[in-house]
N, C-alpha and C positions, 0 to 999 in steps of 0.2 A: 805497708798496707795501702791498697788503692781503694779509696772511699768514693762511692757514688752518692752525691747529694741531690735530691729532687726537691726543688723549692715549690711549695704548694700553699695556697691560701683560698679561703672561701670567698672573700671579697674580691671583686673584679669589676672595674668600671664598665667594661665592654660586655661581659657575660657573667653576672654574679652567680656564684655557686657552681661554676663550670666543672670543677674537679669532682663534684658529687653527682653530676649527670650520669645516667645509667645506660650502658650498652651491654647486650648479651648477659643481662642480669647482674652486672658488676658495675661499680662506679669507675669513672675515668681514672681516678687515682689507683684503684686496685688493678685495673688493666695495665696501666703503665708499669707499676711495680712488677707485675707478672712478666712483662716483656724484658725489663731491665735485669731481672734475676737470671735471665738466660745468657747474659754476658759472661764470657770466659775469663775476662781480665779484672772485673770488679770483685773485690774481696768482701765488701760490706756495703749495704744500701741503708741510707737514713733519709728521713723526711725533715726538711727545715720549714717550719711554719711560724706564725706569729703568736704572741701572747693573748691576742684578742679572743674573747670567749666564743665568738662564732666559729673559731677554728678548733674547738673542743672535739667536734665530730671527726676532724682529721686525725687527731690523736687516738680516738676510739678505733678508727679504721686501722691505724698502725698497730695498736695493741692486739687487735684481732689477727693481724697478719704477722705478729711478732717482729715488727720493724720498729727500730728506735725513732722517736720523734723529738726533735729539738725545737724549742720555741724562743723567739726573740722579737725584736722590734718589727712592727707591721711594715713600715716603709723602707727599712734599712736591710737589704738583703746581705750586704757585705758583713754586717755585724752578726747576722744569723749564721752565716757560714763560719765566721771566725769563732763564735761561741761553740758551735758543734765540733770544730776541728781542735779547739783547745782541750776538749774532753776526750775525744777519740784518738787524737794525735796520729793522723795518717801521714804518709809520706807524699802521696799523690792524690789529687782531687779531680773527680769527674763531675762537672757542673751541668745539671739538666733542669728543665722547668716542667711542671706538671701539665703545661699546655701542649706537650709533645707526646701524647699517648701512643703514637705510631712509631716512635723512635725504634730503630732496628738494632738489636743487640750485635749483629754482625758489623754494623757501622760503628757502634760504640767501640768494639774491639779493634777495628781498623784504626780509629783515631788514637786510642790508647797505645796501641803498638807502635805507631809512628812516634809518639812521645817517648816510649821506652827505648826505642832503637835509635833515636837521634839525639842531638845535642841542642835541644830546644827548651826554652823556658815556658812556652805556651803553645799548645797545638789545638786547632779547632777545625771543624768543617763548616764554620759560619764565617761569613764575610760580606762586605758590600762592594761589588755585587757578589753573590754566592752561586754555587752550582748545585748544592743540595737543596731539596725542598724546605721551605720554612716548616718547622715542626719535626725535623729529622736531624737537628744539629746539637752539638754539645761542645764543651770546652774542657781541656785537660791542662792542669798546671800543678806545680808543687805546692806543698803547704808553706814553704818558705816564700814563694811568690805571693800567696794569699796574705801572709802576714805583712809583707811589704806594702801590699795594696791597702790593707787595713790601717797601717800607720800613715800612709801618704795620701790616700784618696780624699779629694775635696769636692770635686764636681758631682752634681746629682747623678749624672750618667755613670760615674765610676762607683758610686755607692749603691745604685739600683741594679746595675748590670755587671759590675766588677771588671769584666774584660776591657772596657775602654781605658782603664788605668794602664794596662799594658800597651794597648794600641797607641796611647799618647806618649809613650816613652820608648820609641824604637831604638834609641841609642843604648838602652839598658836591657831590653828584653828581646830575645831571639824568638820571633813568632813564625810558625809554619802553618799554612792553611792546607788542609786535605781537600782536594777537589774530586768530584765525581767524574767519570769518564766522558760524560756529556752534560750539557746544561739542563738541569731539572728544576730550575728556579721558578718556572711558571706553574709548577704543581704546588698547591697550598695544602699542607697537612697539619698546620698549627690550629689550636683551639682558642680563638679569641672572640668569635661571634657565633650566633645561632646557626648561620649558614655553614660555618666550619663544622659545627656539631652534626649537621645533617650529612655532610660529606664523610666525616669520620665514622659515623654510625653506619652509613651505607657500606663503607669498606669493611668494617668489622662483621656486619651481618652477612656479607657475601663471602668473606675469606676465613673468618675465625672458626666457624663450624667445621669447615673442611680441613683446615690446618691452622691450629692456634699459633704455630711458629712461622707464620707467613712473613716474608721479607719485604724490603723496600722495592725490590724488582717485581715481586708479586703485586704490590700496590700499584705501581706505575703501569704494569701490563693490564690490570683490571680497569684502571681509570681510562686507559687508551681505548678500551673496548666499550666504555660507558662515558663518552664525552659529555653527556647531559648532566652527570654527577659532578664531573670536574668543573663544569661551568658554573655551578651553584655559588661558589665562593671566589670565582676568578676575578671579580671586580674589586676585591679588598686589597688595599695597598700592602706591599710587603714591608716587613721590619718597622711597623708603626711604633712599637714600644721604644725601640732604641732611638728613632728619630724624634720622638716626643721628649726623651731625656736630653737629647742634644739641644733642643729648643729651651728646655729648663736650664741648661748650662748657661746659655746666653742671657736668659732673664735674671740669672743669679750673678751676672757680671763676669762670667768666664768667657774667654775668647775661644 
């Protein structure tokens, strides 16, 4: 089984309640689930949230959509993923965050198929630097690799983001990065700030009504025609979350 896990929490230091913001009469979380469901490679989708009571609303949304919701520690994403996988027992995991409501199912399938057709332990279209826009990236690895990360992860970045555990061990894990045909890293499609919400809302309101299945290429074409929208969140630094975790590694005494 190929399991798609979307990590979602109501609490967010940069934009609290962002997954509950509404676009086209749906929450961000509902819209993302709708897009991920169109993937041809993912067999099952679940939501991984925390046990904090403010995330009860996320579980209610999942119940309404008949999507399983797994709840674990607030700050330990690795444990949340491990708990879910122990119950479902997938062979392959597709890791996504609910701050990526514009993720393209065609991109999901491209990355998953690279994993399926190659001899890689970990495949992603994320990297530093990256070619895909922030907010359109995902990670694919086996349940075996996740279990190894759970057993061995010590750094804050490895516990919060999981992938750094593999990055830090190139002698053990064969990593492959899927790149776009050109550099789109200057387009920001992630939801971390209110400016991001304005951009994402503008994209959905322009494209969703005409074609709910709009692609990454449709998004880029529309933003190129509307540079004033693209500019709204262009001042925000890329990959802030992962760089913040790297700083926490150093504060915790890790090199």
